[in-house]
N, C-alpha and C positions, 0 to 999 in steps of 0.2 A: 691435631685437628686437621680434617680434610680442607684443602683449599677450595676457595669458591670456583664454581664452574666457568666463570666468565675471564679467568686469567690463567696463564701457564703456571705450572707448579714446579718452580725452581729451574727454568730452562737455561741450559749451559751453552747450547749451540743450536743451529738450524740444520736439520738433516735433509739430505736429498731423497730419502726414502718417502714414496707416497703410496697410497693404496686405494682400494675401492671395496665396498661391501658387495657381497655376492648372495646367492640364495643359500642360506645356511653356511656361509663361508666368507672368507676375505682374500683378496689378492694384494700383495705387496710388490713394488718395484724398487729395486736398489740400483746403486751404480753399476755393479756387476752381476747381480743375480735377480730373478723374479720368482715368486712363489705364490701358490695358491693352496690354501688349506680349508677343508670343508668337513663339517660334522656329518658323517654317514647315518643313515637310518638305524644302524646297530649301535650307534654312540661312539664309535671309534673315529679318529682323525685321519683323513686322508690328505696327503701332502704331496704336491708336484712342484718341482723346481726347473728352472731353465736359465740360460746365460742371457745377460743383457749387456749392453754397451752405452751406458749413460754417464761414464766417467770422463777422465781426461782425455782419452782417446776416442771419444764419441765423435761421430761424423760431422760435417760442417753444418748440416741442416738442423742439427740439434743445438747449435750455438749461436747462430746468426740472429740478431733481434728481428722480430716480427715473423720470420721464416719458421723459427723454433716453436712459436706459439701455434701456428697453423699446423705444423707436423705433429705437435703435441696433442692438439685437439682431434685431428683425424685419427691418430693413433689410439687415443683413448676411447674413442668411439668403437673402433674395430676391436681392441682389446677387451673393451666392456662387454660387447656383444659376444665374442668368443668364450670368455670365461664365465659370463653369466649363463650361457647356454650349457657350458660343461658343468657348472655347479648344479644346475637344474637337473642335468641328466643323472648326476650322482645320487639325487634323492629318489630316482625311480628304481624300483626292483624289476628284475627280469619278468615278472608277472605283470607289472604295470605296462612295461614296453609291449608285452604280448598283447594285452588288452587294447592298447592303442594301435596296433597293427604292426609291431616291430619297430626297430631302431631307426630305420630310414623314415618310416611314417611319423615317428616322434620328432625327429630332426625337421621334417618338412613342415610339421604343425608349428614348430617354434620359429622357423624362419618366416612363415607367413605372419604369425603374431608379431615378429620384430618389424617387418614391412608396414603392417598396419599401425604399429606404434609410431614409426617414423612419419606416416602420413598424418596421423593424429596430431603430432607435435608440430608439423608444418602448418597444419590448419589451425591450431590453437594460438600458437605463438608468432606466426608470420602473417597468415591471411586474416584472421578474425579481427585482431586489433585495428589493422588499417581498414578493414571493411566497416567496422563500427563507427570509427572516427570519421570515415568518409560520408556517413549518413548524416552528419551535423553540418548544414550548409554554413554556418557562420564561420567555421574554422577550415572547411574544405580545401579553400584556395590559399590559405596561409601556412607555408611549408614549416616555419619554426613552431608555430603553436600546435599544428597537426602533429609534428614529430614528437613533441612533448607529451601530448595527449596519447598518442599511439603507444608511447613508452609506459606511461602511467597505466594504461590498460593492460599492455603486456605483462608488467610487474604484477598487477592485481590478479590476473589469470594464472600467472606462475605460482604465487603464493597461495591462492586457493587450490589449485591443482595439487600441489605438494601436500597442503594440509588435508585435503579429503583422502588422498592416498595414505596418509599416515594413520587413518581411522581404520584401515583394513589389517587384518591379523598378519598376513604375510609381509606387507610393506613395513608394518611396524617393527617386526622382527629384523628386517633388512636395515631399518634405521638404527636398531639396537646394535647390529654388528658394525655399522658405520661409527657409532659411538665408540665401540671397542677398538676400532682401527685407529681413531684420533687419540684415545687415551694411551694406546700402546706406543704411538709415535712420540707423544708428549713424554711418556716414561723414558724412553730411549734418548730424547733430547735433554732430559734432566740428568743423564748419565747415571741412571739407577738400574739395578739389576731388573730384567724382565720378568717379574713374578706377579702373580694375581693380586696380591696385596699391594704392591707398589703401584700398579697400573689402576686399580679400583679407585684411588684417590685423585687421579689426574683430571684435567679438564677434558670434556668432550667436544670443545670448540677449537678450531684451528684455523688460522688466517690463510693457509694455503690450500684450503679445502675446495673440491670441485664446486660446491654449493656457492661459495664466494666467487669463484671464477665465473659461474653463470650469471650472478648478480651483476658483476662488473661488465659482462658482455651486454647485458640488458642497458646498463647505464651508458656505455660507450656508443651502443647502437643508436640512442637518442641523439647524442651529439653528432654522429656521423650523418644520420638522416636528415638533420637540419640543413645539410648542404646539397641535398637532392632536390632539383627543382620540380620533379613531376608531382602532379596532384591527383592523377587517375589512379585509382587502386591497384589495378594490375600492374601498372608501371612501377608503383612504388614497392609492391611485392617482389617484383623482378630485380629492382635495384637493391633491395635489402639482401636478396640471395647473392647477387654478384659481389656485393660489398662485404659479405660475410668473413672471407679470409682476412681482410684488413681489420674488420673490428675484433676478430678473434686474436689476431696478431697483437694489436694494441692492448687488449685486455690482458693478454698473457704478461706483458711487460709490467702492467700495473700490479698484477698479482705477485710477481717476482719482487717488485719494489716493496709491496706491503709485507712480504715474507721476510725481507732483509733490513727493513728500516723500521723504527719505531718512533714516529713523531706525530704531529697534529694531522697532517695531510694523510698519512697512511692509516692512522686510526679512523679518520671519517670514511676513507675508502673502504676499510674492512668492516666498518660497523653494520652496514645493510646485510652482508653475507654472514656474519657472525650471529646476527639477530635470527636470520633465516634457518641457521643450524639448530636453533631451539626447536624446530619442526623436523629437520632432516636427520638429526641425531638424537638418539634416546640412551638412556643409561643401560649399559649391558649387564647381563649376568656372568657369573664367573666362567661358565662353560663357553661363552662367547669369547671372553678375554683369553682363554686357553687357545682358542682358534687364532686369535690375533697374534699371540706369541709364536705359534707354530709357523705362521706365514711370515712373520717379521725376522725371526732368528736367522734364516738362510741369507737374507738380503743385507745384513750388516757386514760391510767389507772389513778386512783383517786391518787395512791401514785407515785409520779414522779420518785422515786428510782427504781421502777420496769420497768421504760422507759429507763434507760440510757443504751446505747450500751456496 
């Protein structure tokens, strides 16, 4: 009988390997190797691999508390953009690129789209909550109440945004690849062979997911903003941007704690992110699981000791 989605399926250890869903593909990062597997329009699997340095000999900024969280956050944004763009490019035929004005024109369109996406994200999750709450005279001058309300509005916007994205066909498929990524990591952590049959029954929820991390960032930002004395909206927006590295650093340490400990505190800490994954992960089909296996396999180190979280 398949295990319920809300719990690990025989987890034996916690792996360092993590991943990200792409456009018709998945990227995985291991201690020594990274890989990106994509399903091409002709049905074949395209695989790219590269060297990583996330193991015992990783540089200091990947090990120091707080600093490692900031580095990881920035690195994930850069990698996410790079490999999402590469995966999108792999879905285009030469005819598609010619219709768009050539490869350079296609890259330019994607770059502009990414910039607009960043501006939209800043507007929705940084400026809009503070502006909305600032319109309420009764709380505008009370920084703690205001910070809590800003956080509630921010979380509501985030949940609504991710939900409405999930209704679109392309994003729903990306969420299915996200589920395939989680299931494959769960299978690896259960020390089972990476087969479609073994992976299919695994949980699609994972405590060390990026969705859980974002939720913890939102919660930590509420706490940190309670100490900001400013009440003018633009000043609070500026302060939140300046304090973002601190918030990210603290949040990363929490996600590490939640990923390595199983107690009441870490369960409470993980609960919102796991609940959010009901939106951001979907059950994959077998062809997506095959992509996850292709991306995961090169990232598994020869020495298991190098793979323990």
